[in-house]
C-alpha positions in Angstrom: -18.3 2.9 -25.2 -22.1 2.8 -24.0 -21.8 1.4 -19.3 -23.6 -1.8 -20.1 -25.1 -3.8 -16.7 -23.7 -7.4 -16.0 -26.4 -9.5 -16.7 -26.6 -12.7 -14.3 -28.5 -15.5 -16.8 -30.7 -18.0 -16.0 -31.6 -20.0 -18.1 -33.4 -23.0 -19.1 -33.4 -25.1 -22.0 -32.8 -22.6 -24.2 -32.0 -24.2 -27.9 -28.5 -25.2 -29.1 -26.0 -22.9 -29.3 -21.8 -22.4 -30.7 -20.1 -24.3 -28.3 -17.5 -21.8 -28.3 -18.7 -18.3 -28.1 -23.0 -19.4 -27.1 -23.2 -16.8 -30.3 -22.4 -18.0 -34.6 -20.3 -14.5 -35.2 -19.0 -13.8 -38.6 -15.1 -12.9 -39.2 -15.6 -9.1 -39.1 -16.6 -9.0 -35.4 -14.1 -8.7 -32.4 -13.3 -11.2 -29.8 -15.5 -11.0 -27.4 -15.3 -9.0 -23.4 -15.1 -11.5 -20.7 -13.4 -11.2 -17.3 -12.1 -14.8 -16.3 -9.4 -15.5 -14.6 -6.8 -13.3 -13.0 -3.7 -12.2 -12.8 -1.2 -15.5 -13.7 1.8 -16.3 -12.2 4.5 -18.4 -11.6 6.0 -19.6 -7.6 8.5 -21.8 -7.0 8.5 -23.9 -9.7 4.7 -24.0 -9.6 2.2 -22.2 -12.1 -0.7 -20.8 -9.8 -4.2 -19.6 -11.8 -6.0 -17.6 -9.8 -10.0 -17.8 -10.9 -12.4 -14.9 -11.0 -14.3 -15.5 -8.4 -18.0 -14.4 -10.7 -16.7 -14.4 -14.3 -18.4 -11.7 -16.4 -18.5 -13.0 -20.2 -19.7 -11.4 -23.6 -22.4 -12.4 -25.8 -24.9 -11.9 -28.7 -26.4 -15.0 -27.9 -30.9 -14.4 -27.1 -30.0 -15.4 -23.4 -33.6 -15.3 -21.8 -32.4 -14.0 -18.6 -33.9 -13.0 -15.6 -32.6 -8.6 -14.9 -30.9 -9.3 -11.2 -28.4 -6.7 -11.4 -25.0 -7.8 -10.2 -23.5 -5.9 -7.4 -21.1 -4.0 -9.4 -23.8 -3.2 -12.3 -22.1 -0.5 -13.6 -18.6 -1.8 -14.2 -17.9 -2.8 -17.1 -15.5 -5.0 -18.6 -12.3 -3.9 -19.9 -10.5 -3.9 -23.0 -8.5 -1.8 -25.4 -9.5 1.8 -26.5 -7.9 2.4 -30.3 -8.3 5.2 -32.3 -11.7 4.8 -34.4 -12.3 5.0 -37.7 -12.1 3.0 -40.8 -14.3 -0.5 -39.6 -12.4 -3.5 -38.3 -9.7 -5.6 -39.9 -9.0 -9.2 -39.2 -7.7 -8.0 -36.0 -4.4 -8.9 -34.7 -2.5 -12.2 -34.7 0.9 -12.7 -34.7 1.1 -15.3 -31.4 4.8 -15.9 -30.5 6.2 -14.6 -34.1 6.2 -10.8 -32.8 2.6 -9.5 -32.2 2.0 -9.4 -28.5 4.0 -5.3 -29.0 1.4 -4.9 -31.9 -2.1 -6.1 -30.6 -4.2 -3.9 -28.4 -4.3 -4.7 -24.8 -7.2 -5.6 -22.2 -7.2 -4.7 -18.8 -4.8 -7.0 -17.2 -2.0 -6.3 -20.0 -3.0 -8.8 -22.4 -3.3 -9.2 -26.0 -5.9 -10.0 -27.4 -6.2 -12.4 -30.1 -7.8 -10.8 -33.0 -8.6 -7.8 -31.8 -8.7 -4.3 -33.3 -8.3 -0.5 -33.2 -12.3 -0.2 -34.0 -13.7 -2.4 -31.8 -14.7 -0.5 -29.4 -16.7 1.8 -32.6 -18.4 -1.4 -34.0 -19.7 -2.2 -30.0 -20.9 1.3 -30.4 -23.4 0.4 -33.6 -24.0 -3.0 -32.4 -25.0 -1.5 -28.0 -28.2 -2.4 -28.3 -26.9 -6.7 -29.3 -24.7 -7.2 -26.8 -25.2 -8.1 -22.7 -22.7 -9.1 -19.9 -24.1 -12.3 -18.4 -22.6 -13.7 -14.9 -21.2 -17.0 -15.6 -20.0 -20.0 -13.4 -16.7 -21.7 -14.0 -18.0 -25.1 -15.5 -14.4 -26.9 -16.5 -10.9 -25.3 -16.3 -8.5 -26.7 -18.3 -4.4 -26.6 -18.3 -2.2 -27.9 -21.8 1.1 -27.6 -22.4 1.5 -26.5 -26.3 5.2 -27.2 -26.6 7.9 -25.2 -27.9 7.6 -21.5 -28.7 9.1 -22.8 -32.3 6.0 -25.5 -32.3 3.9 -23.1 -31.2 4.4 -20.1 -33.4 4.2 -22.3 -36.8 0.6 -24.1 -35.5 -1.1 -21.8 -32.8 -4.3 -23.2 -31.8 -7.5 -21.2 -32.4 -10.2 -20.9 -29.6 -11.6 -23.2 -28.1 -10.0 -26.2 -25.7 -7.1 -28.5 -26.5 -6.0 -31.6 -25.7 -5.7 -30.7 -22.2 -3.4 -32.2 -19.4 -4.9 -31.3 -16.2 -9.0 -30.2 -16.0 -10.9 -29.8 -13.2 -14.7 -30.0 -12.7 -16.6 -27.2 -10.5 -13.2 -25.6 -9.2 -14.2 -24.8 -6.1 -10.5 -23.3 -5.4 -10.1 -20.2 -6.5 -6.5 -20.3 -7.6 -5.6 -23.4 -9.0 -2.2 -25.1 -8.8 0.1 -26.8 -11.6 3.4 -28.5 -10.9 4.9 -29.1 -14.6 6.5 -25.9 -15.2 8.7 -26.2 -18.1 9.6 -23.3 -21.2 7.6 -23.0 -24.0 3.7 -22.5 -24.8 0.5 -22.7 -22.3 -3.4 -22.4 -22.7 -5.4 -22.5 -19.5 -8.7 -22.0 -20.8 -12.2 -22.6 -18.8 -15.6 -24.1 -20.2 -18.2 -20.8 -18.8 -22.0 -21.5 -18.1 -24.6 -19.7 -17.0 -24.7 -19.2 -13.5 -27.9 -20.0 -12.7 -29.0 -22.2 -15.2 -28.1 -24.9 -18.4 -27.0 -22.1 -20.5 -23.5 -22.5 -22.3 -21.2 -19.6 -23.1 -18.4 -21.7 -24.3 -15.0 -22.2 -23.7 -11.9 -18.5 -23.1 -8.8 -19.2 -22.9 -5.3 -17.5 -22.3 -2.1 -19.1 -24.0 1.2 -17.6 -22.1 5.3 -18.1 -23.0 6.8 -19.7 -19.4 10.7 -18.2 -20.3 13.7 -19.3 -17.7 14.2 -16.7 -14.8 17.8 -17.1 -12.9 16.8 -20.3 -11.1 13.4 -20.0 -12.1 11.0 -19.3 -14.3 8.4 -16.3 -15.5 5.4 -15.9 -17.5 5.4 -13.7 -20.9 3.5 -12.1 -23.4 -0.4 -13.6 -22.2 -2.8 -13.4 -24.9 -6.6 -13.9 -24.9 -7.9 -15.9 -27.0 -11.9 -15.7 -27.2 -14.3 -16.7 -29.0 -15.8 -13.7 -31.7 -18.7 -12.3 -31.2 
């Protein structure tokens, strides 16, 4: 994959963009790359959600931004690298029904919803259309999605859900949630340009909480992102 610079978005009054992705995409495009949440964990019965202090998100939107390259300008948001060839398909699904093991995985070890082994090839073919922008957490939400059976019957697509708890403009690097129980959860962050008003939409992680001894553990995390 070609190395691309992080670009600090400085956007004022841009034309409307889709609320999920910040860019319209087709069903053949891969999910966008991003770095938004660090490793989720349960400690002493409390769910801990560490936020990436300076989140980064990929977009094909026509974002008019200053080229103020971040200090980590040559870094690249991690993604699963797969064998190339044949053109991409619909991507990995099977959340809650055993698809986690066979899905492509990203740099935090999360399965990538709608990820495909040929995503790197697609990005090579469209590298001039894609930039990665420094963003900010505008709002974070967390919701319980139900038992394993309920979740696997109808897992939600990318975007916001009916949140049980929300944090606006979160200043804390690690958020906490106390109502932990077995089943599936979603945590999501609504991202906006670090400087300006551009709306990049929501990035989310779906994950399962299971019992471990007298406590809980997190299993089967999925990165649920809009398509490019």
